[in-house]
C-alpha positions as CSV (number, residue, x, y, z in Angstrom):
1,M,0.0,0.0,0.0
2,R,1.3,3.4,-1.0
3,T,0.1,6.6,0.8
4,I,-0.4,9.8,-1.1
5,E,-1.3,13.1,0.5
6,V,-4.2,14.7,-1.3
7,E,-2.3,18.0,-1.3
8,Q,0.0,16.5,-3.9
9,I,-3.1,16.1,-6.1
10,T,-4.0,19.7,-5.5
11,Q,-0.6,21.0,-6.4
12,A,-0.3,18.8,-9.5
13,I,-3.6,19.8,-10.9
14,A,-3.0,23.6,-10.3
15,K,0.2,23.3,-12.3
16,M,-1.5,21.3,-15.0
17,C,-4.3,23.8,-15.4
18,M,-1.8,26.6,-16.1
19,E,0.5,24.6,-18.4
20,A,-2.4,23.2,-20.4
21,C,-3.8,26.7,-21.0
22,Y,-0.4,28.2,-21.9
23,Y,1.4,25.5,-23.8
24,L,0.0,23.8,-26.9
25,P,0.9,20.1,-26.9
26,E,3.8,19.3,-29.2
27,D,1.8,16.8,-31.3
28,V,-0.9,19.4,-32.1
29,Y,1.7,22.1,-32.7
30,A,3.6,19.9,-35.2
31,A,0.4,19.0,-37.0
32,L,-0.4,22.7,-37.4
33,V,3.1,23.3,-38.9
34,E,2.6,20.4,-41.3
35,G,-0.9,21.6,-42.1
36,Q,0.3,25.0,-43.1
37,K,2.7,23.3,-45.5
38,T,0.0,21.1,-47.1
39,E,-2.9,23.5,-47.0
40,E,-3.9,24.4,-50.6
41,S,-5.7,27.7,-49.9
42,P,-3.4,30.7,-49.6
43,L,-5.8,32.3,-47.1
44,G,-5.9,29.0,-45.2
45,K,-2.1,29.0,-45.0
46,D,-2.2,32.5,-43.6
47,V,-4.8,31.6,-41.0
48,I,-2.8,28.6,-39.8
49,G,0.3,30.8,-39.7
50,Q,-1.5,33.2,-37.3
51,I,-2.6,30.3,-35.1
52,I,1.0,29.1,-34.9
53,K,2.2,32.6,-34.1
54,N,-0.5,32.8,-31.3
55,A,0.7,29.5,-29.8
56,D,4.3,30.8,-29.9
57,I,3.4,34.0,-28.0
58,A,1.3,32.0,-25.5
59,R,4.2,29.6,-24.7
60,N,6.9,32.3,-24.6
61,E,4.9,34.7,-22.4
62,D,3.0,32.2,-20.3
63,R,-0.3,33.4,-21.5
64,P,-3.5,31.5,-22.3
65,I,-3.7,30.3,-25.9
66,C,-7.3,31.3,-26.0
67,Q,-9.6,33.6,-23.9
68,D,-11.9,30.6,-23.3
69,T,-9.8,28.6,-20.8
70,G,-12.6,26.0,-20.7
71,M,-14.3,23.8,-18.2
72,T,-11.7,21.5,-16.6
73,V,-12.2,17.8,-17.6
74,I,-10.0,15.3,-15.6
75,F,-9.5,11.6,-16.1
76,M,-7.8,10.0,-13.1
77,E,-6.5,6.4,-13.1
78,I,-6.0,5.4,-9.5
79,G,-3.9,2.4,-8.6
80,Q,-5.7,0.0,-6.3
81,D,-2.8,0.0,-4.0
82,V,-3.0,3.7,-3.4
83,H,-4.4,5.2,-0.1
84,F,-5.2,8.9,-0.1
85,V,-4.7,10.8,3.2
86,G,-5.3,14.4,4.3
87,G,-8.7,15.0,2.9
88,N,-11.3,14.2,0.3
89,I,-9.9,13.5,-3.2
90,V,-12.7,15.3,-5.0
91,D,-12.2,18.4,-2.8
92,A,-8.5,18.2,-3.5
93,V,-9.1,18.1,-7.3
94,N,-11.3,21.1,-7.2
95,A,-8.9,23.0,-4.9
96,G,-6.3,22.4,-7.6
97,V,-8.5,23.8,-10.3
98,A,-9.3,26.8,-8.2
99,K,-5.7,27.4,-7.4
100,G,-4.6,27.0,-11.0
101,Y,-7.2,29.2,-12.5
102,T,-6.8,32.0,-9.9
103,E,-3.0,32.1,-9.7
104,G,-2.7,31.5,-13.4
105,Y,-5.1,34.4,-14.3
106,L,-7.2,32.1,-16.3
107,R,-10.8,33.0,-17.2
108,K,-13.4,31.5,-14.8
109,S,-16.2,30.2,-17.0
110,V,-18.2,27.8,-14.8
111,V,-21.7,28.6,-13.5
112,A,-23.0,26.8,-10.3
113,E,-26.4,25.9,-11.7
114,P,-27.0,25.5,-15.5
115,L,-30.6,26.7,-16.1
116,F,-32.0,29.4,-13.8
117,N,-29.6,31.8,-12.2
118,R,-26.3,30.7,-13.8
119,K,-24.2,32.4,-11.1
120,N,-20.4,32.1,-11.8
121,T,-18.5,30.0,-9.2
122,T,-15.6,32.5,-9.6
123,N,-12.8,29.9,-9.6
124,N,-13.8,27.5,-12.5
125,T,-14.9,24.7,-10.2
126,P,-16.2,22.1,-10.1
127,A,-14.2,20.1,-12.5
128,V,-15.7,17.2,-14.5
129,L,-13.9,14.2,-12.9
130,H,-13.8,10.7,-14.3
131,T,-12.0,8.1,-12.1
132,S,-11.1,4.5,-12.7
133,I,-9.3,1.9,-10.6
134,V,-6.3,0.2,-12.1
135,P,-3.6,-2.2,-10.9
136,G,-0.5,-0.7,-9.2
137,D,0.4,2.1,-6.8
138,K,0.5,5.1,-9.1
139,V,-2.0,7.8,-10.0
140,K,-2.1,9.0,-13.6
141,I,-4.0,12.3,-14.2
142,K,-5.0,13.6,-17.6
143,L,-6.5,17.1,-17.7
144,A,-8.1,19.0,-20.5
145,P,-9.5,22.6,-20.3
146,K,-12.4,22.1,-22.7
147,G,-13.6,25.3,-24.5
148,F,-17.3,25.5,-25.4
149,G,-17.0,26.9,-28.9
150,S,-16.2,23.4,-29.9
151,E,-18.0,21.6,-27.1
152,N,-21.3,23.1,-28.2
153,K,-20.9,21.5,-31.7
154,S,-20.5,18.0,-30.4
155,E,-23.2,15.3,-31.0
156,L,-24.5,11.9,-29.7
157,K,-26.5,9.5,-31.8
158,M,-28.0,6.1,-30.9
159,L,-27.7,4.1,-34.1
160,V,-28.8,0.5,-34.7
161,P,-26.3,-2.2,-35.7
162,A,-27.7,-2.3,-39.2
163,D,-26.4,1.3,-39.7
164,G,-22.9,-0.1,-39.6
165,V,-19.7,1.7,-40.7
166,A,-21.7,3.9,-43.2
167,G,-23.9,5.1,-40.4
168,V,-21.0,6.0,-38.2
169,K,-19.4,7.9,-41.0
170,K,-22.6,9.8,-41.7
171,V,-23.0,10.8,-38.0
172,V,-19.4,12.2,-37.9
173,L,-19.6,14.0,-41.3
174,D,-23.1,15.5,-40.5
175,T,-21.7,16.7,-37.2
176,I,-18.7,18.4,-38.8
177,L,-20.8,20.0,-41.6
178,H,-23.3,21.3,-39.1
179,A,-20.5,22.8,-37.0
180,G,-18.8,24.5,-40.0
181,E,-16.2,27.0,-38.9
182,N,-17.8,27.6,-35.5
183,P,-15.5,25.3,-33.5
184,C,-12.4,27.2,-34.7
185,P,-10.8,24.7,-37.1
186,P,-8.4,23.1,-37.8
187,I,-10.1,20.8,-35.3
188,V,-9.3,17.5,-33.6
189,V,-12.2,15.1,-33.6
190,G,-12.8,12.5,-30.9
191,V,-15.2,9.7,-31.7
192,G,-16.6,7.2,-29.2
193,I,-18.3,4.1,-30.4
194,G,-20.1,1.5,-28.3
195,G,-21.0,1.0,-24.7
196,T,-24.1,3.0,-23.6
197,M,-25.2,6.5,-24.3
198,E,-23.0,8.0,-21.5
199,K,-20.1,5.7,-22.2
200,A,-19.9,6.7,-25.8
201,A,-19.8,10.3,-24.8
202,I,-17.0,9.7,-22.3
203,L,-15.0,7.7,-24.9
204,S,-15.2,10.6,-27.4
205,K,-13.9,13.0,-24.8
206,K,-11.1,10.6,-23.8
207,A,-10.2,10.2,-27.5
208,L,-9.2,13.9,-27.6
209,L,-6.5,13.3,-25.0
210,R,-4.7,10.7,-27.1
211,N,-1.6,11.9,-29.0
212,I,-2.8,12.7,-32.5
213,T,0.1,10.9,-34.1
214,E,-1.0,7.6,-32.5
215,R,-3.6,5.5,-34.3
216,N,-6.0,3.1,-32.7
217,E,-4.4,-0.3,-31.9
218,H,-7.2,-2.1,-33.6
219,P,-6.4,-2.0,-37.4
220,E,-10.0,-1.6,-38.5
221,Y,-10.5,1.4,-36.2
222,A,-7.2,2.8,-37.3
223,K,-8.4,2.6,-40.9
224,L,-11.7,4.2,-39.9
225,E,-9.7,7.1,-38.3
226,Q,-7.9,7.8,-41.5
227,E,-11.0,7.5,-43.7
228,L,-12.9,9.9,-41.5
229,L,-10.0,12.4,-41.6
230,E,-10.0,12.3,-45.4
231,L,-13.8,12.8,-45.6
232,I,-13.7,15.7,-43.2
233,N,-10.8,17.4,-45.0
234,K,-12.8,17.2,-48.3
235,T,-15.6,19.3,-46.9
236,G,-13.8,22.5,-47.8
237,I,-14.5,24.1,-44.4
238,G,-10.7,24.4,-43.9
239,P,-9.0,26.6,-41.3
240,Q,-11.7,29.2,-40.4
241,L,-12.2,30.6,-44.0
242,G,-12.1,27.6,-46.3
243,G,-9.4,25.2,-47.4
244,T,-8.2,21.6,-47.2
245,T,-7.2,21.4,-43.5
246,T,-10.5,21.2,-41.6
247,A,-9.2,18.6,-39.1
248,L,-5.7,17.7,-37.9
249,A,-6.7,14.2,-36.7
250,V,-9.6,11.9,-35.9
251,N,-9.2,9.7,-32.8
252,V,-11.6,6.8,-32.3
253,E,-12.2,4.9,-29.1
254,W,-14.5,2.0,-28.7
255,Y,-16.1,-0.3,-26.1
256,P,-18.3,-3.4,-26.2
257,T,-22.0,-2.7,-26.5
258,H,-25.4,-4.3,-26.5
259,I,-26.6,-6.6,-29.4
260,A,-29.3,-4.0,-30.2
261,G,-27.2,-0.9,-30.1
262,L,-24.5,1.2,-31.8
263,P,-24.0,4.4,-29.8
264,V,-21.8,7.0,-31.5
265,S,-20.6,10.2,-29.9
266,V,-18.6,13.0,-31.7
267,N,-16.7,15.4,-29.5
268,I,-15.0,18.3,-31.4
269,S,-12.0,20.2,-30.1
270,C,-10.7,23.5,-31.6
271,H,-7.2,24.0,-32.9
272,A,-6.2,24.7,-29.3
273,T,-6.6,21.0,-28.3
274,R,-5.2,21.5,-24.8
275,H,-4.3,18.8,-22.4
276,A,-1.7,17.9,-19.8
277,E,-0.7,14.6,-18.1
278,V,1.2,13.7,-15.0
279,E,1.9,10.5,-13.0
280,L,2.3,10.5,-9.2
């Protein structure tokens, strides 16, 4: 049994909040650089160039990449041999978010109640926390500040098995076409297939945290990722104002499902596909 003080969780998450909002991940940055080279539209090339310049300024000056510093989504894998001491783990997570967003001068965008008075919580809490128990004595934390310009354009569809691959492709493509330029492309697309309604949605969110240079380990899903990317980049939406680089990557995650179902979730992320990861 390994003991971890929850204060370590708080400090780690505070740092991750700031770093994720300031520093674009290397895989996304490299994809933007490559996208500028291959983009066929002169205007599109210029737009991607400005996005890259913005990312450089943010990194060099420790400033947010975007004014929308998102709602904090956290996936935490907890080793079954870990024992937390010093407080409640959920409280420790939210204390870390509050510390990171306050000390990092990040915009606070969370309201305490979603429908009626929508009063701001003033520290970007609570986070959306997903936990899983895994073997070992480590804690792995993945954090994503999820902006809502892209989140608002995400979709969930409950297909039937007969819809098959063609049905999945249609859901993804219809979602992208409906979103248009609103999610600030070039985008990264997370697709969750299988499970139940809520499981598919979680899978699509989790897919956005995978390095965009890594393909799904299952060869048929890896092929589907590439086919979806090609279809999306043929839409002409491009980087904001038209072009051939609508998406930088499509990541698909899947899970077993019921014999009668085929849930499909599409979660879109803007060109600032921000995330951070740490293991304690």
